[in-house]
N, C-alpha and C positions, 0 to 999 in steps of 0.2 A: 655627479660633480667631482671633479678632483680635490684633494685635500689642500687648501689653502687657508692659513691662519693669520688674522689679523687681531692682536691680543691688546691693544691700546688705542682708544679713540674717544672723542667727546661730542656731546650734543648741546643744544641751548640751555640745559639745565644746569650747565656748569659754564665754561667759556667757550663752548663752540657755537657755531652759527645756525645749526640746523635740527631739526626735530629728531626724535628717535627713528620714525617711521622713514624719513628721509635717509637716514644712516644706514638702515637696514636694506632698503632698496637699492642704494648705492653699493652697498657692499655684494649684493647678488649680482648686480651689474658688472662688478668688478671681477667676477668669479671667485668671490671668497666663500669658504665652506663652514669656517668657524670664525664667529666675531665677539669680542669682548667690548661692550661699552664700558668705559672706565671714568665716568665724570668725576670731578674734583669733589670728593667730600658729599657726593649725592648718588643715591640710587634709584631716584624718581623715574628715570628712563625704563628701568627693569620693573618698576611698579606699574607702569603703564602698558607696557608691552606683553602681549600673550607669545604663545609659540608660534613660529614661522616655519613652516613645512620646506622651505627652501633654504633655511638658514640654521646653524647650530649657534644659538645665542648664548653667550656664557655670562653669567652676572658677576659683574665687576664693579670696582671702585678705585679710585686713586687719593690716597690720603696723605695730606701735607703734615709733615713733622720736622723736628729740629734734630740735629746732631752736631755736636761742638759748635754750636752757635748758627749753623748753616741750615737754610730748607732744604729737606730733601723729600722726594716723593717716593711713596710705596705704593705699588698696584695689587691689588687683591683680587684673585681669580677664583670663581667655583665659590662665592661666599653665599652664606645664608642670608637673604636679604630680609629676613623675619628676626634675626638675632636681637636680641635686647640690647646686648653691650654695644653691638655695633650701631645700632639706631640712636643709642642714646649718645656715643662718640659723634655721629654724624650731626646730630642737633647741636650739640656743643661748637663743633666745627663751623656750622652755619651761623650761629650767633657770633663768634668771634669774627667770622667775616663781614657781618652786617654791622658790627661794633667798629671795626676798622674803616670801613666805607664811610660811616656817620663821622669819624673824625677827619677823613678826607674832605668830606663835604664842609666842614665847620671851617676847615683850612682854607677851601676854596672861597668860602663865603668872605673870610678876612681879606682875600685878594680880589673880591668883587665879582666873582665867579659863581653864579646861582644856577640852579636846576638839576644838580647831580641827583638828588633823592628822587624827583620825579622821573628822571630818566632810568634810573635802576628800577622802581616800581613798574616800569611800563614792559621791561624784560620777562621773559619766560623763566630765568635761571632762579634757582633758589640757593646755589653757591656763588655769592658776588666775589668777584676778582678785580684784581688791580687792572686786568685787561679791559674790563668794562668800564673803569674809570678813565683809562686812556682812549677808548672808543668815544667816550663822550667828549674828552677835551678836544679829540679830533673834528668830531661832528660839529661842535661849537665854535670851531675856528680858533682854539687856543693852542693847537700845535699841528704842524704840518702831516706827522704821521704819528704811529703807536710808539716807535723808537724814540722820536723826539720827545713826546709826551712822557714817557718813562724817564728820559735823562733831565728834562727840564723840571718836572713834578713829582714823579713817584719813586724814583731811584733813592739810594741812601742819601745823596747829597740834593734831592730834589726839594722844591719849594714846600711840598705837602706830604713829605715822606713820614709814614707811619710805620714803627717796626711790628712785624707778624708775630702772634702768640700762638705757637703750635705745641702740641704734645711732644714727648720726645720718642725718638725712633723706636726703643723697645716697646713702648706703649702701642703704637701704631701696628706693629708686627704681631704683637699679642693679641689685640683686637680681631685682626684679620684671621689668625690661626684659630683663635677660639671661635670664630663664626665659620669654621670648616674650609676656610680659603687658603690658597698658595699665596704666600707673600713674595712679591716680586719687586727687586730694586730697579726702579724706572729710570730709563736714559742715563747711566752713570757717566757717561762721556760727557755731559753736558754742565756738569758741576765744576766750578773752578778749582780744581784740586791738583796737586802735584801726584805723580804716581805713587809715591809713600802714602799719601793722604787717602787717594783712592783706594789704596790695598787695605788700610786701615778702615774705612768706611765698610768695605766688603766684608772684613773679618768681623766687624761689630755687628753687622746687619745679620751675618748667619750666627753669630753668638745668641744674638736675640730671638733667633728661630726661623729667620729669613731662609727661603728654599730656592729662589731663583733669581736671575738678573737678566734684564734686557741686554742683548747683544747686537741687536739689529733694530735700526729704527730710521724714521724719515730723514734723509739728507745726512746720514751718518759718514763720517770719513773712513776710507777703506782701512787705513792704518789703525785707526781707534776701534773699528769692529773687530780686527785681528787681536788686538790687545784684550779687548773684552772678553772674547772667547776664550783666550789663554787664561785671564784671570777667573773667569768661570770654572774652567776645567781644573786648575790647580785648586780652587777652593770647593770643589765638589759640588757647585751650585747648577741647577737645570737651566737651560738657555731659553729666554723667551725673547719675543719679537712683536713689534707693532708700529703702525705709522704714527701714532700721536696726531692722528687727524682732527682738525679743528674746522675747516671751511673748504669748500668746493672752490672758493677764489684764490685760494693758496696755489700756485701753479708749481711750486717744488715739492709738493707732496699730495698725496691721494690715498684712501683705503687701499691697503695692499701693495702701496709703493713703498719698498725698502729691500735692501739686498736680502736674498733668498739664503737659507743656512747652508753651508757646504758640509761635505764629508765628515768635518771635525765635530758636526753637531749631533750625528747620528745617534750617539751613545747618550747624550746629554739633554735632547731637545725635551721640552717641558711637556708636551703631549705624551712623553714615556712617563710621566709622573703618575705614581700609583692613584691618584685623586683625580687625574684627568677623566670626565665623565663621558665624552663623546667619542665617536669612532675615530681611529688613529689611522694614519696613511700606511699603505701596505709597504712603502719604504720611507725612512724617516726623513731622506734627503730630497723629496720631491716637493 
């Protein structure tokens, strides 16, 4: 099989729709040779899956953290899923998520909307997210779609808004690094930041021990991808890529569906990192 890496996707253990087995089978069907499942604050998929002779499965996770009051996501690749500090942090993160959903449920009850707790307990996920709450609101007919559910209920000015409580960026990066992983700044172009703020985020991330950043992901604007490649190069960070796949129902994305790296990525591709464990392509731009 030709080398093709997707280093960011989700199962139903966080806010994805499908099982880990489904994700692996779809990756194989899509011609992917190297796959990282990176559920939000969860490694249960990797605890369940064994080796796959047709797929190089990379142990990964996506941690939520705060930087200057903003929520930022850090992907960890090649993590030790038995690392005590990592497992401790994931347990804390999941408790924070459940406490937040409990506050959502109480606020919904005050509005006469019941059933969120039962809905959440019926799901496979161990990392509860606002997306699950939005799905509930849509299913129960309180919002037309997830976007409207967020705007009316869950966003900062929404009826049941509850602020998130995450650790600081430096801590998230440290936990990944100490678990033997490569810390990757996830989808930097999606944060509502000015160019100067984005640069400061990248500098702070690197100063904290971060080693890579995503420069290509699902639905990325070509100009943004070009800018991210330039920023990665200027700050000596390895370049990573991933679809951020959540559901086969989303027509705009799929596993492996993102712009392939160009010749500029040859020297900086993440699979050239010294801790990349699996076979690398003969040509880094394939």
